[in-house]
C-alpha positions as CSV (number, residue, x, y, z in Angstrom):
1,M,-18.1,-13.2,15.4
2,V,-15.1,-12.5,16.9
3,D,-12.6,-15.5,16.8
4,T,-10.4,-14.4,20.3
5,D,-8.4,-17.2,19.8
6,R,-6.9,-16.3,16.5
7,I,-6.8,-12.9,18.9
8,L,-5.0,-14.1,21.9
9,D,-3.0,-15.9,19.9
10,V,-1.3,-12.5,18.1
11,L,-1.3,-9.9,20.7
12,P,1.1,-11.0,22.4
13,H,3.2,-10.3,18.9
14,Y,1.8,-7.1,18.5
15,I,2.5,-6.0,22.6
16,V,6.9,-6.6,21.8
17,L,6.2,-5.4,18.5
18,L,5.4,-2.2,20.2
19,L,7.3,-1.8,22.2
20,L,10.2,-2.9,19.6
21,V,9.6,0.2,17.9
22,F,9.5,2.0,21.0
23,L,13.4,0.8,21.7
24,V,14.7,1.3,18.5
25,L,13.3,5.1,18.4
26,A,15.0,5.8,22.0
27,V,17.1,4.1,20.9
28,V,18.4,6.5,17.8
29,R,17.7,9.4,19.3
30,E,20.2,8.8,21.9
31,F,22.7,7.5,19.3
32,V,21.9,9.9,16.5
33,G,19.7,12.5,17.9
34,D,15.8,14.0,16.8
35,L,15.6,13.0,13.3
36,G,12.2,14.8,12.5
37,F,8.9,12.9,12.2
38,A,9.5,11.9,8.2
39,V,12.7,9.7,9.4
40,E,11.4,8.6,12.3
41,L,7.9,7.4,10.5
42,L,9.9,5.6,8.1
43,I,12.4,4.1,10.8
44,V,9.1,2.7,12.8
45,L,6.9,1.9,9.5
46,A,10.8,0.0,9.1
47,V,10.4,-1.9,12.0
48,T,6.5,-2.6,11.8
49,F,7.7,-4.8,8.0
50,A,10.2,-6.1,8.6
51,Y,9.0,-8.2,12.0
52,R,6.9,-10.5,10.4
53,P,9.3,-12.3,8.2
54,V,11.7,-12.2,10.2
55,V,9.7,-13.5,13.2
56,Q,8.6,-16.4,10.3
57,R,12.5,-17.2,9.8
58,L,13.0,-17.3,13.2
59,G,9.9,-20.0,13.8
60,V,8.0,-18.1,16.1
61,A,4.9,-16.6,14.2
62,P,1.5,-17.8,15.1
63,D,-0.5,-20.0,13.5
64,S,-2.8,-17.1,11.7
65,W,0.1,-15.9,9.8
66,A,1.1,-19.6,8.0
67,N,-1.4,-18.4,5.3
68,R,-1.4,-15.2,5.1
């Protein structure tokens, strides 16, 4: 069975993460120009992997992330 409370708990973070990825890519494209798929993929991965530790350090992570 699906735990809807957990999904609703993390959904805002996934939306913010998606928007953050688009924002970072837009800023990089504006200042640097087109970097190519591989470099942009690395930027997306860096933002994605850095998001959770930053959010946890700021103290705004959902409770379901505390045990993992």
